[in-house]
Biopython code that builds the backbone (N, CA, C, O; Angstrom):
import numpy as np
from Bio.PDB.StructureBuilder import StructureBuilder

atoms = [
    (1, "MET", "N", (-52.318, 43.611, 76.054)),
    (1, "MET", "CA", (-51.759, 44.331, 75.049)),
    (1, "MET", "C", (-51.339, 45.780, 75.876)),
    (1, "MET", "O", (-52.368, 46.401, 75.611)),
    (2, "ALA", "N", (-50.812, 46.399, 76.407)),
    (2, "ALA", "CA", (-49.661, 46.887, 77.412)),
    (2, "ALA", "C", (-50.415, 48.256, 76.240)),
    (2, "ALA", "O", (-50.532, 48.084, 75.026)),
    (3, "GLU", "N", (-50.824, 49.498, 76.954)),
    (3, "GLU", "CA", (-51.193, 50.807, 76.036)),
    (3, "GLU", "C", (-50.670, 51.746, 77.198)),
    (3, "GLU", "O", (-50.099, 51.319, 78.202)),
    (4, "VAL", "N", (-50.930, 53.048, 76.943)),
    (4, "VAL", "CA", (-50.455, 54.259, 77.347)),
    (4, "VAL", "C", (-51.145, 55.088, 77.322)),
    (4, "VAL", "O", (-50.949, 55.122, 78.536)),
    (5, "GLN", "N", (-52.048, 56.129, 77.092)),
    (5, "GLN", "CA", (-51.895, 57.359, 76.864)),
    (5, "GLN", "C", (-51.561, 57.998, 77.354)),
    (5, "GLN", "O", (-51.682, 57.988, 78.579)),
    (6, "ILE", "N", (-50.755, 59.218, 76.509)),
    (6, "ILE", "CA", (-50.140, 60.216, 77.503)),
    (6, "ILE", "C", (-51.279, 61.292, 77.771)),
    (6, "ILE", "O", (-52.376, 61.368, 77.218)),
    (7, "ILE", "N", (-50.711, 62.146, 78.811)),
    (7, "ILE", "CA", (-50.715, 63.433, 79.616)),
    (7, "ILE", "C", (-51.022, 64.433, 79.180)),
    (7, "ILE", "O", (-50.020, 64.972, 78.709)),
    (8, "ASN", "N", (-52.398, 65.376, 78.989)),
    (8, "ASN", "CA", (-51.367, 66.175, 78.978)),
    (8, "ASN", "C", (-50.402, 66.665, 79.645)),
    (8, "ASN", "O", (-50.264, 66.348, 80.826)),
    (9, "GLY", "N", (-49.327, 67.755, 78.872)),
    (9, "GLY", "CA", (-48.084, 67.835, 79.696)),
    (9, "GLY", "C", (-47.197, 66.652, 79.993)),
    (9, "GLY", "O", (-45.977, 66.755, 80.117)),
    (10, "GLU", "N", (-47.820, 65.609, 80.093)),
    (10, "GLU", "CA", (-46.548, 64.731, 80.328)),
    (10, "GLU", "C", (-45.137, 64.510, 79.058)),
    (10, "GLU", "O", (-45.185, 64.452, 77.830)),
    (11, "SER", "N", (-44.009, 64.434, 79.988)),
    (11, "SER", "CA", (-42.990, 64.222, 78.721)),
    (11, "SER", "C", (-43.099, 62.675, 78.494)),
    (11, "SER", "O", (-43.539, 61.727, 79.145)),
    (12, "VAL", "N", (-42.288, 62.909, 76.845)),
    (12, "VAL", "CA", (-42.479, 61.165, 76.627)),
    (12, "VAL", "C", (-41.497, 60.032, 76.852)),
    (12, "VAL", "O", (-41.199, 59.019, 76.220)),
    (13, "GLU", "N", (-41.051, 60.665, 78.156)),
    (13, "GLU", "CA", (-39.742, 59.649, 78.937)),
    (13, "GLU", "C", (-40.956, 59.540, 79.778)),
    (13, "GLU", "O", (-41.713, 58.750, 79.214)),
    (14, "SER", "N", (-41.556, 60.048, 81.041)),
    (14, "SER", "CA", (-42.530, 60.005, 82.046)),
    (14, "SER", "C", (-43.311, 58.360, 81.693)),
    (14, "SER", "O", (-43.458, 57.244, 82.192)),
    (15, "ALA", "N", (-43.740, 59.383, 80.145)),
    (15, "ALA", "CA", (-44.694, 57.834, 79.144)),
    (15, "ALA", "C", (-44.248, 56.719, 79.418)),
    (15, "ALA", "O", (-44.745, 55.737, 79.968)),
    (16, "LEU", "N", (-42.627, 57.078, 78.718)),
    (16, "LEU", "CA", (-41.901, 55.900, 78.465)),
    (16, "LEU", "C", (-41.760, 55.028, 79.574)),
    (16, "LEU", "O", (-41.668, 53.833, 79.292)),
    (17, "LYS", "N", (-41.710, 55.448, 81.140)),
    (17, "LYS", "CA", (-41.520, 54.695, 81.426)),
    (17, "LYS", "C", (-42.701, 53.913, 82.600)),
    (17, "LYS", "O", (-42.705, 53.013, 83.440)),
    (18, "ARG", "N", (-43.516, 54.802, 82.079)),
    (18, "ARG", "CA", (-44.852, 53.599, 82.603)),
    (18, "ARG", "C", (-45.327, 53.284, 81.744)),
    (18, "ARG", "O", (-46.461, 52.851, 81.945)),
    (19, "PHE", "N", (-45.005, 53.277, 80.784)),
    (19, "PHE", "CA", (-45.212, 51.928, 79.414)),
    (19, "PHE", "C", (-44.251, 50.639, 80.475)),
    (19, "PHE", "O", (-44.528, 49.817, 81.348)),
    (20, "LYS", "N", (-43.257, 51.025, 79.876)),
    (20, "LYS", "CA", (-42.218, 49.799, 80.132)),
    (20, "LYS", "C", (-42.613, 49.027, 81.719)),
    (20, "LYS", "O", (-42.484, 47.804, 81.776)),
    (21, "ARG", "N", (-43.054, 49.730, 82.877)),
    (21, "ARG", "CA", (-43.469, 49.236, 84.165)),
    (21, "ARG", "C", (-44.784, 48.114, 83.705)),
    (21, "ARG", "O", (-44.844, 46.899, 83.894)),
    (22, "LYS", "N", (-45.676, 48.944, 83.106)),
    (22, "LYS", "CA", (-46.945, 47.890, 82.859)),
    (22, "LYS", "C", (-45.860, 47.140, 81.620)),
    (22, "LYS", "O", (-46.141, 47.750, 80.588)),
    (23, "VAL", "N", (-45.193, 46.505, 81.419)),
    (23, "VAL", "CA", (-45.164, 45.849, 79.963)),
    (23, "VAL", "C", (-44.063, 44.580, 81.467)),
    (23, "VAL", "O", (-43.852, 43.377, 81.307)),
    (24, "LEU", "N", (-43.684, 45.290, 82.522)),
    (24, "LEU", "CA", (-43.451, 44.304, 82.992)),
    (24, "LEU", "C", (-43.640, 43.466, 83.671)),
    (24, "LEU", "O", (-43.099, 42.410, 83.999)),
    (25, "ASN", "N", (-45.410, 44.608, 84.123)),
    (25, "ASN", "CA", (-46.323, 43.667, 85.430)),
    (25, "ASN", "C", (-46.939, 42.744, 84.957)),
    (25, "ASN", "O", (-47.186, 41.777, 85.678)),
    (26, "GLU", "N", (-47.511, 42.785, 83.154)),
    (26, "GLU", "CA", (-48.028, 42.196, 82.258)),
    (26, "GLU", "C", (-47.124, 40.963, 82.124)),
    (26, "GLU", "O", (-47.521, 39.995, 81.474)),
    (27, "ASP", "N", (-45.894, 40.967, 82.731)),
    (27, "ASP", "CA", (-45.219, 39.341, 81.841)),
    (27, "ASP", "C", (-45.781, 39.355, 80.726)),
    (27, "ASP", "O", (-46.698, 38.566, 80.497)),
    (28, "ILE", "N", (-45.226, 40.513, 79.532)),
    (28, "ILE", "CA", (-45.839, 40.003, 78.338)),
    (28, "ILE", "C", (-43.889, 39.975, 76.991)),
    (28, "ILE", "O", (-43.788, 39.935, 75.765)),
    (29, "ILE", "N", (-42.686, 40.025, 78.226)),
    (29, "ILE", "CA", (-41.389, 39.771, 78.108)),
    (29, "ILE", "C", (-41.341, 38.055, 77.824)),
    (29, "ILE", "O", (-41.374, 37.353, 76.813)),
    (30, "LYS", "N", (-41.233, 37.772, 79.478)),
    (30, "LYS", "CA", (-41.493, 36.388, 79.477)),
    (30, "LYS", "C", (-43.017, 35.894, 78.491)),
    (30, "LYS", "O", (-42.927, 34.912, 77.754)),
    (31, "ASP", "N", (-43.286, 36.052, 78.510)),
    (31, "ASP", "CA", (-44.353, 35.156, 77.453)),
    (31, "ASP", "C", (-43.742, 35.263, 76.117)),
    (31, "ASP", "O", (-43.940, 34.259, 75.432)),
    (32, "ILE", "N", (-43.146, 36.072, 75.624)),
    (32, "ILE", "CA", (-42.526, 36.258, 74.393)),
    (32, "ILE", "C", (-41.053, 35.153, 74.587)),
    (32, "ILE", "O", (-40.559, 34.341, 73.805)),
    (33, "LYS", "N", (-40.762, 35.468, 75.650)),
    (33, "LYS", "CA", (-39.793, 34.046, 75.692)),
    (33, "LYS", "C", (-40.256, 32.696, 75.323)),
    (33, "LYS", "O", (-40.115, 31.988, 74.326)),
    (34, "ARG", "N", (-40.888, 32.569, 76.519)),
    (34, "ARG", "CA", (-41.631, 31.666, 75.926)),
    (34, "ARG", "C", (-41.537, 30.774, 74.776)),
    (34, "ARG", "O", (-40.968, 29.724, 74.480)),
    (35, "HIS", "N", (-42.539, 31.848, 74.110)),
    (35, "HIS", "CA", (-43.270, 30.845, 73.365)),
    (35, "HIS", "C", (-42.024, 31.422, 71.678)),
    (35, "HIS", "O", (-42.456, 31.111, 70.568)),
    (36, "ALA", "N", (-40.351, 32.354, 71.776)),
    (36, "ALA", "CA", (-40.008, 31.970, 70.429)),
    (36, "ALA", "C", (-39.090, 30.356, 69.975)),
    (36, "ALA", "O", (-38.308, 30.304, 69.026)),
    (37, "PHE", "N", (-39.414, 29.161, 70.883)),
    (37, "PHE", "CA", (-39.522, 28.487, 70.529)),
    (37, "PHE", "C", (-40.123, 27.171, 70.655)),
    (37, "PHE", "O", (-40.933, 27.110, 71.580)),
    (38, "TYR", "N", (-39.963, 26.117, 70.002)),
    (38, "TYR", "CA", (-40.934, 25.413, 70.417)),
    (38, "TYR", "C", (-40.651, 23.775, 71.460)),
    (38, "TYR", "O", (-40.167, 22.670, 71.217)),
    (39, "LEU", "N", (-41.099, 24.259, 72.323)),
    (39, "LEU", "CA", (-40.945, 22.920, 73.278)),
    (39, "LEU", "C", (-40.731, 21.810, 73.081)),
    (39, "LEU", "O", (-40.532, 22.087, 71.898)),
    (40, "LYS", "N", (-40.470, 20.086, 73.126)),
    (40, "LYS", "CA", (-41.099, 19.169, 73.075)),
    (40, "LYS", "C", (-41.875, 18.724, 74.683)),
    (40, "LYS", "O", (-41.474, 18.628, 75.843)),
    (41, "PRO", "N", (-42.770, 18.595, 74.194)),
    (41, "PRO", "CA", (-43.744, 18.653, 75.310)),
    (41, "PRO", "C", (-42.782, 17.463, 76.747)),
    (41, "PRO", "O", (-42.950, 17.783, 77.924)),
    (42, "GLY", "N", (-41.870, 16.202, 76.410)),
    (42, "GLY", "CA", (-41.255, 15.353, 77.446)),
    (42, "GLY", "C", (-39.706, 17.046, 77.733)),
    (42, "GLY", "O", (-39.045, 16.842, 78.751)),
    (43, "GLN", "N", (-39.369, 18.134, 77.100)),
    (43, "GLN", "CA", (-38.516, 18.495, 77.242)),
    (43, "GLN", "C", (-38.667, 19.592, 78.384)),
    (43, "GLN", "O", (-37.880, 19.849, 79.295)),
    (44, "LYS", "N", (-40.259, 20.337, 77.995)),
    (44, "LYS", "CA", (-40.994, 21.198, 79.310)),
    (44, "LYS", "C", (-41.175, 20.542, 80.465)),
    (44, "LYS", "O", (-41.050, 21.208, 81.493)),
    (45, "ILE", "N", (-41.628, 18.571, 80.618)),
    (45, "ILE", "CA", (-41.379, 18.476, 82.094)),
    (45, "ILE", "C", (-40.196, 18.450, 82.599)),
    (45, "ILE", "O", (-40.072, 18.326, 83.818)),
    (46, "ARG", "N", (-38.818, 18.586, 81.563)),
    (46, "ARG", "CA", (-37.853, 18.512, 82.066)),
    (46, "ARG", "C", (-37.517, 19.866, 81.949)),
    (46, "ARG", "O", (-36.634, 19.904, 81.093)),
    (47, "VAL", "N", (-37.664, 20.580, 82.204)),
    (47, "VAL", "CA", (-37.323, 21.963, 82.114)),
    (47, "VAL", "C", (-37.846, 22.456, 83.561)),
    (47, "VAL", "O", (-37.275, 23.239, 84.320)),
    (48, "LYS", "N", (-38.746, 21.973, 83.697)),
    (48, "LYS", "CA", (-40.177, 22.413, 84.623)),
    (48, "LYS", "C", (-39.132, 21.787, 85.878)),
    (48, "LYS", "O", (-38.531, 22.279, 86.833)),
    (49, "ALA", "N", (-39.307, 20.286, 85.229)),
    (49, "ALA", "CA", (-38.613, 20.054, 87.022)),
    (49, "ALA", "C", (-37.016, 20.748, 87.008)),
    (49, "ALA", "O", (-36.346, 20.858, 88.036)),
    (50, "ALA", "N", (-36.864, 20.892, 86.566)),
    (50, "ALA", "CA", (-35.306, 21.684, 86.864)),
    (50, "ALA", "C", (-35.604, 22.785, 87.356)),
    (50, "ALA", "O", (-35.470, 22.597, 88.565)),
    (51, "LEU", "N", (-35.952, 23.909, 87.190)),
    (51, "LEU", "CA", (-36.528, 24.714, 87.771)),
    (51, "LEU", "C", (-36.913, 24.689, 89.067)),
    (51, "LEU", "O", (-36.513, 25.543, 89.859)),
    (52, "ALA", "N", (-37.633, 23.826, 89.373)),
    (52, "ALA", "CA", (-38.720, 23.458, 90.412)),
    (52, "ALA", "C", (-37.285, 23.239, 91.670)),
    (52, "ALA", "O", (-37.166, 23.940, 92.675)),
    (53, "ARG", "N", (-36.404, 22.191, 91.299)),
    (53, "ARG", "CA", (-35.337, 22.144, 91.930)),
    (53, "ARG", "C", (-33.848, 22.700, 91.921)),
    (53, "ARG", "O", (-32.823, 22.052, 92.134)),
    (54, "LYS", "N", (-34.007, 24.481, 91.531)),
    (54, "LYS", "CA", (-33.347, 25.167, 91.468)),
    (54, "LYS", "C", (-33.777, 25.421, 92.561)),
    (54, "LYS", "O", (-33.120, 25.361, 93.600)),
    (55, "ARG", "N", (-35.494, 25.886, 92.413)),
    (55, "ARG", "CA", (-35.947, 27.209, 93.366)),
    (55, "ARG", "C", (-35.942, 26.148, 94.958)),
    (55, "ARG", "O", (-35.901, 26.681, 96.066)),
    (56, "ASN", "N", (-36.000, 24.420, 94.739)),
    (56, "ASN", "CA", (-35.841, 24.132, 95.692)),
    (56, "ASN", "C", (-34.574, 24.377, 96.923)),
    (56, "ASN", "O", (-34.447, 24.652, 98.116)),
    (57, "ARG", "N", (-33.874, 24.102, 95.845)),
    (57, "ARG", "CA", (-32.075, 24.328, 96.379)),
    (57, "ARG", "C", (-32.486, 26.178, 96.929)),
    (57, "ARG", "O", (-32.588, 26.747, 98.016)),
    (58, "LYS", "N", (-32.582, 26.476, 95.865)),
    (58, "LYS", "CA", (-31.741, 28.725, 96.599)),
    (58, "LYS", "C", (-32.898, 27.921, 98.196)),
    (58, "LYS", "O", (-32.340, 27.645, 99.258)),
    (59, "ASN", "N", (-33.958, 27.766, 98.057)),
    (59, "ASN", "CA", (-34.928, 27.729, 99.623)),
    (59, "ASN", "C", (-34.493, 26.949, 100.582)),
    (59, "ASN", "O", (-34.956, 27.121, 101.709)),
    (60, "ARG", "N", (-33.716, 26.138, 100.400)),
    (60, "ARG", "CA", (-33.357, 25.101, 101.232)),
    (60, "ARG", "C", (-31.743, 25.789, 101.957)),
    (60, "ARG", "O", (-31.597, 25.581, 103.162)),
    (61, "THR", "N", (-30.673, 26.524, 101.262)),
    (61, "THR", "CA", (-29.635, 27.420, 101.268)),
    (61, "THR", "C", (-30.373, 28.128, 101.662)),
    (61, "THR", "O", (-31.004, 27.287, 102.302)),
    (62, "ARG", "N", (-31.062, 29.333, 101.916)),
    (62, "ARG", "CA", (-31.877, 31.063, 102.930)),
    (62, "ARG", "C", (-31.961, 29.974, 103.825)),
    (62, "ARG", "O", (-31.138, 30.320, 104.673)),
    (63, "ASP", "N", (-32.534, 28.589, 104.301)),
    (63, "ASP", "CA", (-33.457, 29.018, 105.205)),
    (63, "ASP", "C", (-32.310, 28.419, 106.298)),
    (63, "ASP", "O", (-32.019, 29.056, 107.310)),
    (64, "PHE", "N", (-31.497, 26.695, 105.859)),
    (64, "PHE", "CA", (-30.122, 27.015, 106.207)),
    (64, "PHE", "C", (-29.597, 28.593, 107.012)),
    (64, "PHE", "O", (-29.464, 29.111, 108.120)),
    (65, "GLU", "N", (-29.426, 28.871, 105.473)),
    (65, "GLU", "CA", (-28.509, 30.411, 106.179)),
    (65, "GLU", "C", (-29.209, 30.994, 107.178)),
    (65, "GLU", "O", (-28.506, 31.422, 108.093)),
    (66, "SER", "N", (-30.967, 31.219, 107.341)),
    (66, "SER", "CA", (-31.313, 31.422, 108.351)),
    (66, "SER", "C", (-31.667, 30.755, 109.907)),
    (66, "SER", "O", (-32.436, 31.118, 110.797)),
    (67, "ASP", "N", (-30.971, 29.911, 109.811)),
    (67, "ASP", "CA", (-30.887, 29.077, 110.648)),
    (67, "ASP", "C", (-29.547, 28.904, 111.356)),
    (67, "ASP", "O", (-29.442, 28.473, 112.505)),
    (68, "HIS", "N", (-28.557, 29.267, 110.597)),
    (68, "HIS", "CA", (-26.963, 29.939, 110.846)),
    (68, "HIS", "C", (-27.012, 30.759, 111.909)),
    (68, "HIS", "O", (-26.458, 30.664, 113.004)),
    (69, "ASN", "N", (-27.804, 31.655, 111.427)),
    (69, "ASN", "CA", (-27.270, 32.751, 111.574)),
    (69, "ASN", "C", (-28.117, 32.929, 112.910)),
    (69, "ASN", "O", (-27.535, 33.735, 113.636)),
    (70, "ARG", "N", (-29.553, 32.346, 113.611)),
    (70, "ARG", "CA", (-30.461, 32.582, 114.064)),
    (70, "ARG", "C", (-29.585, 32.213, 116.081)),
    (70, "ARG", "O", (-29.896, 32.792, 117.121)),
    (71, "LYS", "N", (-28.495, 31.064, 115.887)),
    (71, "LYS", "CA", (-27.549, 30.410, 117.015)),
    (71, "LYS", "C", (-26.672, 31.194, 117.196)),
    (71, "LYS", "O", (-25.790, 30.953, 118.020)),
]
sb = StructureBuilder()
sb.init_structure("model")
sb.init_model(0)
sb.init_chain("A")
sb.init_seg("    ")
for serial, (resi, resn, name, xyz) in enumerate(atoms, 1):
    if name == "N":
        sb.init_residue(resn, " ", resi, " ")
    sb.init_atom(name, np.array(xyz, "f"), 0.0, 1.0, " ", f" {name:<3s}", serial, name[0])
structure = sb.get_structure()
């Protein structure tokens, strides 16, 4: 659970910024989205495989572009 203590003389805006940063660092939003609905075990495997394919495709194009720029 993300928690921020307000320091004396600190504005609410700066405390809110620190809170938002802490929430992003702890991946709370990602966890909530993941638990928002139920996925069957087979669907989880398919989603995981699709994300891996997407990640690999992105890395291949990035590698290709860097190799192309070197020549």
